[in-house]
N, C-alpha and C positions, 0 to 999 in steps of 0.2 A: 903699565897698568891701565892707563886710560884706554888703550886700545881694547884690552880684554873686557873692561867695563862696558864699552860701547857695544861690543859683540854680545855680551850677556844681556844688555838692555834691548838690543835688536831681537835677540832670541826670545826674551820675555814678551816684548811687544808683539812679535810674531805669534807666540803661543796665545796671548790674549786675543789678538785679532782672529786667529783660527777658532778659538773657543767661542768668540762672539758670533762668527759666521755659522758655526755648527749649531749654536743655540738658536740663532735666528731662523735658519732653514730647518733645523731639527724640530722646533716648535711648530713650524708650518706643516711638516710631515705628520707630527703628532696630532695636530688639529684635523688634518685630512683623515687620518686613521680613526680619530674619535668620531668625526662626522660619519664616516663609513660604518663604524660600529653602531652608531645611533640609528642610521637608516636601516641597517640589518636588523636591529632590535625592533624597530617599528614594523618592518616587513614580517618578522616572525610573530609579533603580537597580532598583526592583522590576520596572518594565516591561522594562528591559534583561535582567534575569534570566529573565523569562518568555519574551522573544524568543529568548534563548540556549537555553532548554529546548525551545521549539518548534522551533528550528533543528535541535537534536540529534534530536528526534523525526522531523522531516522527512528528515534524513539517514539515519536508521534505516529509515524506510519506503522511501526511494529504494533503499537497499542491498537490502532484501527484494524490491523489485520487479525489480531487476536479476537477483537469484538466481532468482526465479520465471520471468523471461523466459528465462534460460538453461535452466532445467529444462524449460519448455515447448518450447523449440527442440529439446532432446534427445528429448523425447517425439515431436515431429513427425517428426524424422529416423527414429526407430525405427518409427513407424507407416508411413512411406514404404517402409522396407526390408521390413517385414512384408507390406505390400500388394503390393510387387513379387514377393516370394516366393510369395504366395498366387496371383497371376496366373500365374506360371510353373507352379506346381503344377496349377492349373485347366487350363491349356493342355495340360500333359502328360496329365492325366486325360482330357480330351476326345480327345486323339490316341489314347490307349489304347482308349477306348470306340469310336472309329471303327474301329480295327483289329479289335476283337472283333466288331463288327457285320459287317464285311467277311468275317471268317472264318466267322461263322454263315451269311451269305448263300452263301458258297462251299460250305459243308458241307451245306446244306439239300438240294440236289438229290441228293446221295449217300445221304441217309437215306430209307429206305422207310417211309412213314407208315402203310401198310396192315398191316404185320406187327408185332404187339406180342408181347412175351415172355409166356409162360404165367403166369397168376396162380393161385396156390393158393387155393382157397376152403375155409374151415373152417366147418362147420355146428355150431352149438352146440345141445345138447339142452335142452329146457325141463324143469324138474323138476316 
């Protein structure tokens, strides 16, 4: 009986020793895994913050682009109005020029080109 008790005690002692070793090294591995997970979480949090910052930058750029597009549309509309006004003014000026040319043509026959008004001639003396 004593021999079987010794064997059982050695088996129990072996199981306890193996359990202690597994707990000791198992906790070390668990701590490493926990540290790795915490580092991964920090990395993903940092990446998430960077993505949020980039998203806010993109939203700001998008807003600026919308404002620029609106401003350019206003400029294009003003240019179109100015161009139309210029064309109307040019047409009006061409019409006036044509009227003046017609008046000159009509007045030319009435003018006598052979009679010029008298021109006073002043003679300067040399000293």
